[in-house]
Structure formats: structure tokens, C-alpha cells
N, C-alpha and C positions, 0 to 999 in steps of 0.2 A: 518653655519659657513662661514665667508667671505673668498674669495679667496685671493691670494697673493697681489692683487691690491686693496683689500678692498671692493670689490663688494659683494653684498648679492644676490646670485642667488636663484631661486625657490628651495624650499626644495625637497630633493629626497624622493620619495614615494616608498613604497614597495607594489608591486602588482603582479598579474599573468603576465607571459610573454605575451607581445603583439605580435600577429601574423597577417598575411595578409599585404597588401600594406600599410605601415605606412603613406604615403602621403595623404591618405584619412581620417585618424583618427583625431578626434577633439583634442586629446591630443597634437598632433604635431603642429596643427594650433595655439593652445593656447600658447605653448612654443615658437613658432616662433614669435608670436605677442609680447611676453615678451622681446625677444631679440631685436626686432625692436623698440618697444615703450619705453622700460624701461632700458635695460641693457646698461651700459656705456663701450664702447670699448676703451681700452687704445691705443692711437696712437703709431704706430711703423713705421719704415722706410719701412719695407717690409711685405706684406701679402702673405702667401703661402697657396693656396687652394688645399686640398687633399680629395679624395673620402672617404666616410664612409667605414666601414668594418663589417664583420659578427660578429667577436669576440668583446665583450664589456668588459670594456671600449675600445674605438678604439685604444688608445695608447698601449694596451696590445696585439694587433693583430700582427702577424709576419710581415705583410706588413708595418704597421705603424712604427714598431720598426726599420726596415731597412731604410725606408725613413727618419724618424726622425734622425737616426744616421748620414746619409749623410748631412742633414741640419746642425746638431750641429757640425759637423767636419769643416764646412765652416764659419758659422755665430755665433756671440755671441747671447745669449738668448735675450738680449735687442734690438737686431736688427730686429727681426721678430715676426710675430704673425701667428700661424697656424689656419686655418679656415677649418672646416669639412663640406662637402656638399654631397648631393646625395639623396637617398630615405628618409633620415632623415630630409631633408630640408637643412638648412644651419645654422651653429652655431660656435661660438668661441670655440676652442678646450678645453679651460679650463673649459667649462661647460659640458664636455662629460659624467659626472656621474649624471647629472641632469635628473630627470624624464621628458620625457620618453626615453631619448636618450640611456640609458644603459639597457632598459627594452623591447627590441623588437628583433625579428629575422625575417629577410626577405632578399631574394636575387632576385633582379629584373631580373638578367640574366637568371633565370630559368623560367620566366614568358613568355609564348608564346602568350598571349592575346594582340592583337594589340591595343584594346581600353585602356587597363591598361597602356601599353607603351606610348600611346599618352597622356593619362591623366597625367602620371608622368612628361613627358616633359613640358606640359603646366603648371602644378603646380610648378614644380621645377624652371622653367624659371622665374615665378613670384616671387618666394622666393629669388632667386639669385638677381634679379633686386632690390628687396626691401633692401637686405643687402648692395649691392653695393651703392645704393643711400644713405643709412644711413651712410656709412663709406667713402663717397666720398673724404673727407679731412683727413681721419684717417691714410692713407698710402701714401707713396711717390711712391712705386713700387709694382706691383702685379704679382705674379707668380702662375701658375697652373700646376699640374701634374696629368693628367687624360686622359682617352680614352673613346670611345664609346658614349652612350647616355648622360652620365654625362658631358662629354666634350661639347656635343651639347647644353645641358641646360645652362651650364656656358657661352658659346659663345652667345647664344640668350639673356640671362639675361644681359650680359655685353652690348650688342648692345642696348637693350631697355632702360637700365639705362644711357647710354651715358658715361659709366665708363670703360675704356679699361683694359683688362688683358695684361700687358706688355710683358709677356713671357709665352707661353703655350707649355709644353713639355709632351710627346715626340713630336718632330716636325712631320708635315705631311709627309715629306720625309722619316723619320725613320719608321713611321707607314706603309707607302706603301712598304718599303723594307721588313718589317716583313710579311706583307700580301703576297707579292710575293714569299716568302720563304715557302709558304704553311703551315703556322702555324695552329695547330689544333683549335685554337680559332680565331675568326675573326680578332681581333687586338692584340692578344697575352695577356700578363699579365704585369702589371706595375713592376713586380719583374724580368722581363727578363733582362739579363745582358746588352743588347744593350740599353734598355730604361734607366736603372739605370746609365749607363756610361754617356749617353747624359744629364741626369738630373744633375749629378755631375758637368759636364763640364759647363752646363748652369748656375748653381749657382756660380761657380767660376768666370765666366764672369761678372755676376751681382756684385759679391763681389768686383772684381777689379775695376769695373766702379764706384761703390758707395764709396768704402773705401780704394782703393788702393790694390796692389797685396798681396796675402796671404804670410805670413812669416813662 
């Protein structure tokens, strides 16, 4: 069935849950190539890049619900396009139920194998680069909300594509503050109040710049 923009994504397939690092799997490379080579991304003023989540579909996860609520409180739906990236590769959020994106379970944070971590960074950097090149003229402004190795892959992909991410949150100053406060996780969680407040404020600044003050 076509999505709300009239696109015809790959049909969802029912299969056993995929496990292990998804970035190695042929299914994810095939779906990535479909997005890059065939899928038509509808232009929007703003692209908002968000990390993938353990719960599928991503929009049902507690983190995405909170982040999406903040976004929708500030922008109109026609203003922005959410793009999911991470161990899944990179995909327009409206394709989140397409196979294999709703059919895997994996947490890179629990992997201590340095080779796997390095492979993820290399593979994801290439996929981010490909998407940014494809959508070079699809967005006027790009925002990312991410930390850790996902953030590193996005930064490297952006550099290699020559397509800037205009606003990356949380800021490095905020991350350093969290680290100095002896957070149990290296950079904390994107659901921490400090990060969410900065995200909200950053979006308001972008809103005011592009469309005028919130009413």
C-alpha cells in the first residue's frame, strides 16, 4: 500500500526475528540500496536525524515518542522529515515498518568487540554519506539529535558527503557537563532532562529563524 505521499515501498515480509549486527546482513544492504536508488524522498524544509531504537516500530519506542512530541509541539508536520539512522543504516521514518527495519533486535551498546564497533562506524558512515548525497537538495536545514558512535558516524558521513548537519544536539558543552557529573553511562541518555531541554530550545531557535517566533 502506498504511503501518504503516494510512494510504493518494498512490501513488508514476515519472517523470523533477525539477530546479530544488522549492518552486516544482506537484507539491510538491499533495503538501503532501494532507499538510495529508487525511493523518492519528499522535500521538506527541515530534516531531523534520530537514532534507531530497540522497540519496533521505532515510533512506538518510549524515546521516540518523547522526542517526536517535542518536535510536533514546535513544527507543523509539513515543515520537517524525520530520518532514522544507526545500526539499521539510514531510512526515512515513514518506512519504519518495511522489512527488515521492524524485524530485528540488536543493541550495539552491549557489544564489546572492537572489530564490530569499527565495522559499524565504517559501514554506517558510508550509508549516511549516500543518503546525504541523495538528499543534498531535499532539505534546507538539517538537525541531528544523537550521541556516541552514532553521532560519530553521522559527522563522518556528513564530512565525506560535503553536506553539513546544521545543528547537532546535544552540544559538546552539554555532553561534557554530563560526563563531568559522573553519569553512569559515558554520555548519558538522550532522554535526560538536560539533553531534552537543550533539544527543545534548539528547535525553537530554528523555528524562529525559519518561520518567525512561536505563537
